[in-house]
C-alpha positions, 0 to 999 in steps of 0.5 A, spaced: 834 709 087 829 714 086 830 720 082 831 726 087 828 733 083 830 737 091 832 736 097 833 743 102 832 745 108 826 749 110 828 754 116 825 755 122 819 762 121 821 761 113 816 760 107 818 757 100 813 756 094 815 750 088 812 747 083 810 739 084 809 737 077 803 731 075 805 724 079 810 727 082 811 726 090 812 732 095 815 729 103 815 734 108 819 731 113 819 734 121 827 735 122 827 735 129 820 733 131 814 738 133 814 742 128 808 744 124 807 747 116 802 750 113 800 748 106 796 752 101 796 748 094 794 751 088 792 748 081 798 750 077 794 751 071 789 756 074 790 759 080 783 761 082 783 753 083 786 752 090 784 747 097 778 747 099 779 744 105 770 743 106 771 739 099 777 735 101 773 733 108 766 732 105 767 728 098 764 721 102 758 717 101 752 717 104 750 712 110 743 710 109 738 707 114 732 704 112 725 707 112 718 703 115 717 703 108 723 699 106 725 705 103 732 708 104 733 715 106 740 719 107 741 720 115 748 722 115 752 725 110 760 722 112 764 729 112 770 727 116 773 732 121 781 729 119 784 728 113 790 722 113 793 717 108 789 716 102 785 722 102 785 727 096 786 733 097 780 737 093 780 744 090 775 749 090 772 747 083 773 739 085 779 738 081 784 732 085 790 736 087 794 732 091 794 725 095 796 724 102 800 717 099 803 716 106 805 719 114 810 716 119 807 720 126 802 716 130 797 716 130 795 719 124 791 724 121 793 729 126 793 735 122 789 742 122 783 742 117 778 747 119 781 754 121 784 759 118 792 760 119 796 765 124 797 772 121 798 779 124 792 781 128 791 774 131 799 775 134 796 782 136 790 780 140 795 778 144 799 784 145 805 781 140 806 785 135 811 786 129 810 778 128 809 775 121 804 769 121 803 764 116 798 768 112 803 773 111 809 768 110 805 765 104 802 771 101 811 773 101 812 766 097 806 766 093 806 773 091 811 772 085 806 769 081 801 774 082 797 771 087 793 776 093 794 775 099 786 775 100 786 769 094 790 765 099 785 758 101 785 755 109 792 752 108 792 744 111 797 745 118 801 738 117 803 736 124 799 741 128 795 737 134 788 742 134 782 738 136 775 740 139 773 739 146 766 738 147 766 739 155 769 747 153 766 748 146 773 749 144 778 748 140 785 746 143 791 746 141 796 742 144 804 740 143 805 735 135 805 728 136 811 728 131 817 726 132 824 727 129 824 725 121 816 724 121 814 726 115 808 726 110 808 725 103 804 728 097 803 725 090 801 731 085 794 728 082 795 735 077 801 740 076 800 744 083 803 751 086 805 749 093 806 754 099 809 752 105 809 756 111 813 753 117 810 756 123 813 761 126 808 760 133 813 760 138 809 766 142 803 764 146 801 756 145 805 749 144 803 749 137 811 748 135 812 745 142 815 751 144 820 753 140 821 753 132 825 749 128 826 747 121 823 742 116 826 739 110 823 739 103 823 733 098 820 733 091 822 725 087 820 724 081 813 721 078 813 713 078 819 712 082 820 710 089 822 715 094 827 712 099 825 710 106 
């Protein structure tokens, strides 16, 4: 049996901040399916050292093509448009923060990695007033750690089905592919402060399948194998 350090339900439209120590595993489970969580990650020893999705998606090797002279030249930077099992979430100064060690939704890697989170101004632009977005929710849970709203990085939004449509030159949000009980597991590569918003968007889109539902948060001790 694995040593479970935390097991709690995160209600809809709420947030949570927690410390995940090096080699511990954080599991985030979509209890009812089609629910998105926005996750901000900070180095627990230096909150200014925080998640960088740019570095997380572009830390890959160069491809090379041969010149006519026979000497190689760089041709394509291997920049990924998604993050999935085995990928490392890097910080603003290249610190490996957490590794995605397992995810059960199919297809894998359906998470938003390239834009800011929802916020009050976003909702106001659609005529929806008085609604806190993920930015406000995360701001609230990291405030006790002395982190200001303007210091929150772009989040990785697990289970968000967000992709680019070339024909319309736009990004499209559709209902998540996650089913009830699907989860993602993150192993801490250093001590991390993890801030989570259970996305409150049920006003203007199908980002959460049209309704907001609970998530389960579990933390397993270092070097244990989480129960499946």
